N, C-alpha and C positions, 0 to 999 in steps of 0.2 A: 262529410268533411267536416272535421274540427278545426280551431284555430291555430296559431302558430306559437311563435314562443319568443319572447322579448329576449336580447342579447345583453348580459349583464353590463359588458363595459360600453355600450354603444354611445355613451355620450362622454367619455373622459377625455378631458383637453388640458392645455397647460396655460390657458390664459385666466386672466383675472376676471375680464367680461367680454364675452363672446360679441361678435357683430352682429346684426341682424339676418343677415343672409348668410353666416357660418349655422345660427342658431336653426334656422327654418330648415336649411340643407341637411344638417344631423337628425332633425326630427323625421325627414322624410324618407331618410337615406336607410336609417337604423330600426325604427318601429315596425313591428312586424303586423299584417293582420291578424287579428285575434278573435274574431268571430268567425262561428260555423255558417253552413248554409242549409238554406230550406227552399222549398218550392212554393210559389206562390202563384194565386191565381192573378193575372195581370191586371185585372182590376184592383187589386190591393197592395200592387208592387211598385206603383209610383212613388217615388222620394229614396227609394232602396237602392243600395250599390248592387250591379247586375255581376253574377258569380258564373257566368257561363258565355263563351261567343255565338252569337245569333247570327246566322247566314238565311238567305231566302233559299227556300226549298222550292219556288217555282217563279216565273215571272211576275210583275207586278206592274201595270195590272196583265192578267192572264189573256185579254183580247184587246185588240184594237177596236176602239169604242168611241161613240159621239161625246163630248165635251158640252152640248148644248141641244135643248129643244130644237129640232129643227127639220131639214131636209139633206140627204144624202144622194151624192150624184157623182160621176167620173166628169172632172173639170175637163176634160178635152172634149166632153161631147154637148158643151155650153153652144146652142144654136148663135151664129153668128149676125142672124137677124135679129137678134133679141126675141123671139117667140117663146114660147114658154114650153118646158118640160112636164110630161106627163107622170103623174104620181103614181107608180105603183105598187108596190107593197107597204106595209104599216111594219115597223119593229119597235118592240119596247123593251126596257131592259129585263134581263130573264129570258129570253128567245134566245135559245143556245144555239141553234145553227138556220139564220136567216137564209133565205134563197138568194143566189146570185143575183145580181141586178140586172134587171134587163136593159139592153144597149137603149140610149137615148132617152131614159127614164129619171124618176127621182124616187128615193124612198121615203115616208114620212118615218122621222125616227126620232126618240127619245132620249134624253140624257142618260149614259152609261150602257145604253144599248151597243151590240156588236157592229160594226160598219161590216154592210155584207160586201162578199167579194166583188169587184168592179166598180165601186165607189172609193174616191180618194179626198173626196172635200164633203164638209157639212155646213151647208148656210144657214144660220139664226132665224128661227120662223117668224120674228117681227121684223126682220129684214124684207122679208118676201111680199111678195102680190100672190096670194092665193084666188083661184078662180073656179069657175065651173064645179061649184059645191065641193071644192077640194080636190078636185081632180087634176087640176092643172097648177104649177108654180111658175111666178116669173122670179127669177135668179137675179139679184142687183150686179152691175157690172164692178170691176174692182176686186173681187173676191179672190185671195191668193189661193193656188194649188195647196191641198193639205191641212187648210183652215180648220179649226174647232175639232181635230183628231187627236184623240189618245193613243199613242202606238201601242202594240204589245210590249211590255217590258222597259218604257220608259223612265220609271220610277224605280224599278230593280229588275235587274237580271238573276235568273238562277243562280245562286251561288255566291252572288253579293254578300258582303259583310255589313250586316245593320248595327251591331252592337258588340263591344269588346267588352271583357271582364274590368272592372274598375269605373263603368259610367254610372253615374248617378241616372234612373229613369225619370224621363220628363213626361207630362202629357203626350207631347209629341212622340216621344218614344213608344206611349202603349199605344198610340195610334198606330204605329209603324210593326208593333208587333199582330196585331191585331190584323193588319192589313196582309199579312204573310200567314194566318190563321193559327198562329199559335196563342193558345189558352193560357199555358203556364209558363212561367221563368224561374230558373235557378236564381235566387239572390241571397247576399250576406244579413245573415242575423243582425238585427241591432247591437250595438255598443252598450255594455252595460257600465253605467257611470252611477258614480256617488259625487254629492255635491256637498260639502260642508262649508260653514263659515268657523273664524274663530276670533276669540277675544271677550274678555270680561265685559267690554262696553257695550256690547250689542245684544238688542234687544229685538224681539219678536215684533211686527208691524200688529199695532193695535193693542198691545201692552201701556201701562203707564210709563213716562220717560222721566226718569230722575236724574238729578244734575250729574254729567260727566257720561250720559249713557248717550246713545245714537241707535237708530231703528236701521237694521242689517236688511240693507238693499242690494249688496254684493250677489248674494245666494238668488235672490227671485230674480234678479239680473238674468243670471248664468242660466238659470233653470229655463228662462225665457229665450234665451239665444240658442239654448239647445235642442228647444220646439221644432226647430227649422234642420234638424240633422235627425236620420235615422239612429237614434239611442234610446235608450229606456233608463228613465233617470230616477234614482233615490236619494231623497232630499232627508240627510242626516241632522239638519237643524244647526243649532248653533253650539261651538266647544268653548267652553271657559281655558283660559290660560292654565293649564294644570298638565304638567307632562304626561302624569300617569294617564288622564281622560284621553289626550290625544293618542297616546300608543296604543290603547285599547280601541278606540274609535277606529283610528287608521289599519290597526292589524284584520280587525272584522271585517272591513269593508274590503280591505285587499284580497281576501279570500271568496268573495263571491261576484267580485268587478272587474272590469278590462281598464277601466280608469276611474281614478279618485280626482278631484276638481277641489283643491280647498282655496279658500279667500282669507288672506291674513296670515299672520304667523310665520310669513317667510323671510322678515328681515333679522337686523342683527341683536334685537333687544333681548333681556333677559326673559322675556315672558313670550317671547315668540319661540315656538315649540315645534313647529312643523319640521324645519329643516332637521334639528336634531333627532328626532323622531324617524326620518329620513335615513338619517345616518346609521342609526341605532339597528331599524327594523330590515332595511334593504341596502339601497344605492343611490349617493346623490350626483349624479351625472351633470348638472349645468345648473348654476346659481349665478346671478349677477349679467345682465344684459346692457349691452352699451346703445341703450335705448330711453328717449324719453317720450311717453309715460312707462314707466313699466319696468326700471332696473331690476328692483329685486326677486324678480320672478324664479320659481325654483322648479327643476323637472327631474325626477329620477323613477325608482320602481322599487314596490315591495314585493319580492316573488314575479309572478309574472301581470302582475298589475303595474300600470304606468300611472305616475303620479306628477300633477301640475300644481304647484303652489302659485295661486295668483297674487298679485299685489292688495293692499287691503284700501286703497283709494278705488272708488267706483271707476274714473277716467281710466286708469291704470289697468284695472282689471278687464273693463271694456274691450281696450285696445289691446291689451294681451290676447284676451281671448280668440279677437279676431285674427291676429296675426300668428298664434301659434296652436290655440285650443282646437280651432276648426280644422287645421293642417293634419293636428294629432288625432282627433276623432276619426277623420276620413281615413287614414293610414290604418289606423286600427280595426275601422270597419271595413278594410280591403276595398277604399275606394281610391281612385285616382285624383290627387291633388293637382289645380291649377292655378297658381297665382292670380288674384284679379288684373286686370289691365289697369294701368297706370295713363292718365289722359293729360297731354300737356296743354296747360291755360296759363293766361297772364293772371298775374297776382295782383289784386286790390287793394295791395298793404304792404307796409314795410315793416322790416326787424332790423334793427341797428346791430344787434350782438344776439349771434347763436353760438352754442359752444361746439367747436369741432371733437372730431373723433366717435361722436354718437348720432345714432341715426333718431331724426324726431318726428314724429305723427301729431299733427295739429289738428284740430277739430274745426271744418269750416263747411262752407258751402258755396254753389255758384248763383252769380248773378249775370244778367244780360250787359254786356259793354255798351259805351256809344256806338263802337261800330257792328253791332250786331251779334258780337261773340262772346262765348263764356269766361268770366271773370271770378277768380275764386275770392272768395272772403274768409278771414281767419276770425275765428272768437276770439275778443279781446283779453281774456283772463286765461292764464297758462294753469291755474291751479287744478290738479289732479283728484280735488275732492268736488269739482262745481258740476254736478248731473246737468245743470241748465244747459251746458255747452253740449253735450252730449245729445239734448233736446233739440238744441236748433242746428246743431251739425246733420249734413246729408252726405257727408264725406270726412276723407282723412287726407289732409295736405302731407304729402312724403318729401321729408327735406333730408339729402344725403349726409354722411358723415363728414366730407370736407367742407360743406358750405357755412360760410361764417356770419352771412350777412343776406336778406333780401330786400329788393328794390321793387317799390312800384312798377309795376309792367313787366319784371323779370318773369320767366316762363318757370312753373311749379308742377309738380306731380300730383293730379287729383285722384282720388280712389273712392267711387261711390260705394256707400254702406252698402245698398243692394247688393253690389257685385260679389259681397265676400259669401 
């Protein structure tokens, strides 16, 4: 199976600035899966997006078995006078056809072993009194019928759907695949992504720094963020503010990648060439979002390669990557995107004047309040170039467009960064 095809007019709109929800909806609705499919051994498939429906070919577990080491018996056979049961057979895991349990006896049984016909309960060995050289077992009182039994098919019935296309495989999914005997699975290939920074002032870390220059932190930050996604990354370095160079690099990158992520060059300045190059080589579908930080993000395509131009300020680039690049990479890679949950918590701060009409994402963290409940605290400086705020933050405080102020004690929405 090969990848899909992007729609040329997928983001056209008639607004100067899209709201956050509108922007995200357009990305998810109109971007198509672009990667092909490959078959991987399940030990190599964790983190990939699934490309097939997986159903259970047989029940799991396949046999009713013991959950503990102990003794299997029929609960109704417990002697009322408190006398012991005679220990008859011995059953270990791997015994495929244990003999039926003799009446008024118990079977020595081990974890995972098939419970013999005639037994309906297992008692843990440490709860028993064993005598006569292991030939007699005293069952404690109060044990419920059916205790310590794992029944045939209680995890999965034959035909149950385990996984569906678009799910990202987690370690526990690998365990589920192994439990049904599936050694290989069809998954989407990684998204091919090129990353590049733009700006004459940018210098590679490690090089001498001259007046007016800054080290390029965004490209390395984006590369690090992409490590948590199924993607292969081509680092194209720093582009100088030269229209011909920007055009050449973006054209060449579009020919061999599913997505280009740029940093900087997406504003309205005369030396910001990413937007004009996108207009020349392809289509610009989205520019200017009603959010803070990150308003000047641009999105479009060159041929069948999607292009996202992140803002140049590190905080804005970080936030826009989480909000929009992750869903885009997920969609291009054939994954099913789920927005991270928002947790309502009390604000431990106040903001007197917040501009309405745009959604804001503040850097913050949680502390424990006097009542033992979590309280959100906000980084006290809003500058989108302050990487220190990103380092302090454990989440984003999301503030809707219509809100104009926050008083201490108000309920705010907190999104832990790890849930992205």
